[in-house]
FIVO-286404 format. One record per residue (C-alpha): residue in one letter; z, x, y. Coordinates in steps of 0.25 Angstrom, whole numbers, padded with zeros to 4 digits, always signed. Last residue first. Layout:
aZXY...
This chain:
p+0037+0127-0326k+0039+0122-0315t+0026+0121-0306v+0026+0106-0304f+0041+0105-0300y+0040+0115-0291l+0026+0108-0285i+0031+0095-0284v+0045+0100-0276p+0036+0110-0267i+0027+0098-0264a+0038+0087-0263l+0046+0094-0251a+0034+0095-0242a+0028+0083-0246v+0041+0076-0243g+0041+0082-0230v+0027+0080-0227l+0029+0065-0233w+0040+0065-0223k+0033+0069-0209w+0023+0061-0214g+0031+0048-0211d+0037+0052-0198s+0024+0055-0193l+0018+0042-0198g+0031+0037-0191g+0029+0043-0179q+0016+0037-0177h+0022+0023-0179g+0032+0025-0171a+0021+0030-0160e+0014+0022-0162r+0024+0009-0160d+0029+0017-0147m+0015+0015-0143r+0013+0000-0145e+0026-0002-0138k+0021+0005-0127l+0010-0002-0126a+0016-0014-0127n+0025-0010-0116f+0012-0005-0108e+0005-0019-0110t+0017-0026-0104r+0020-0016-0093s+0007-0019-0088i-0002-0006-0087f-0009-0001-0074t-0021-0005-0069a-0020-0016-0062a-0009-0008-0057q-0020+0000-0048d-0027-0010-0044s-0016-0017-0038l-0013-0005-0032t-0026-0005-0025q-0026-0017-0020r-0012-0015-0015f-0020-0001-0007e-0031-0009-0003n-0023-0021+0003v-0012-0009+0010s-0026-0003+0016a-0031-0017+0020f-0018-0018+0027r-0019-0007+0033r-0032-0010+0038e-0029-0023+0044t-0014-0018+0052a-0023-0008+0059m-0033-0020+0063e-0023-0027+0067a-0016-0017+0075k-0030-0013+0080t-0033-0030+0085v-0018-0030+0091a-0020-0018+0100e-0032-0021+0104k-0026-0033+0107a-0016-0027+0114a-0026-0020+0121q-0032-0032+0128l-0018-0038+0131a-0015-0024+0141a-0029-0025+0147n-0027-0041+0151i-0013-0038+0156a-0018-0028+0163s-0028-0036+0169t-0020-0046+0172q-0010-0038+0179a-0023-0031+0188d-0026-0045+0191f-0011-0049+0194r-0009-0038+0202q-0022-0040+0211q-0020-0054+0211y-0005-0051+0218r-0012-0042+0229l-0022-0051+0232e-0011-0062+0234m-0002-0051+0241q-0014-0048+0252a-0018-0064+0252l-0002-0065+0257l-0003-0056+0268a-0016-0061+0272k-0009-0074+0272i+0003-0067+0278h-0005-0062+0291e-0012-0074+0293l+0000-0084+0293l+0007-0072+0304t-0006-0074+0313v-0017-0063+0313g-0022-0059+0328r-0014-0044+0328p-0012-0037+0315m+0001-0041+0307
């Protein structure tokens, strides 16, 4: 304690110094908290933007799938087409078998007819 200073003045000076240090610490902490809050806000904003871009990509993919599905043939149409093709294949097979029978009969009948026609 310096000479000529009372104990009360000395304690007041020490308290003023302590008050100044506490205020400086408080200001530093406030500044650090504000900086951290600002950084957190920026991080949240970036995360939201990334999420929006991701959802936009997902929605675009869904739209592509929807557009693609719209061009597919439905099960009902497919079954109807399959039945029609099966009937046509059966019909064609029947005609083909008919021609085979006709050619076979003709192949057998011609020699028999020629035999009787050319027989003396």
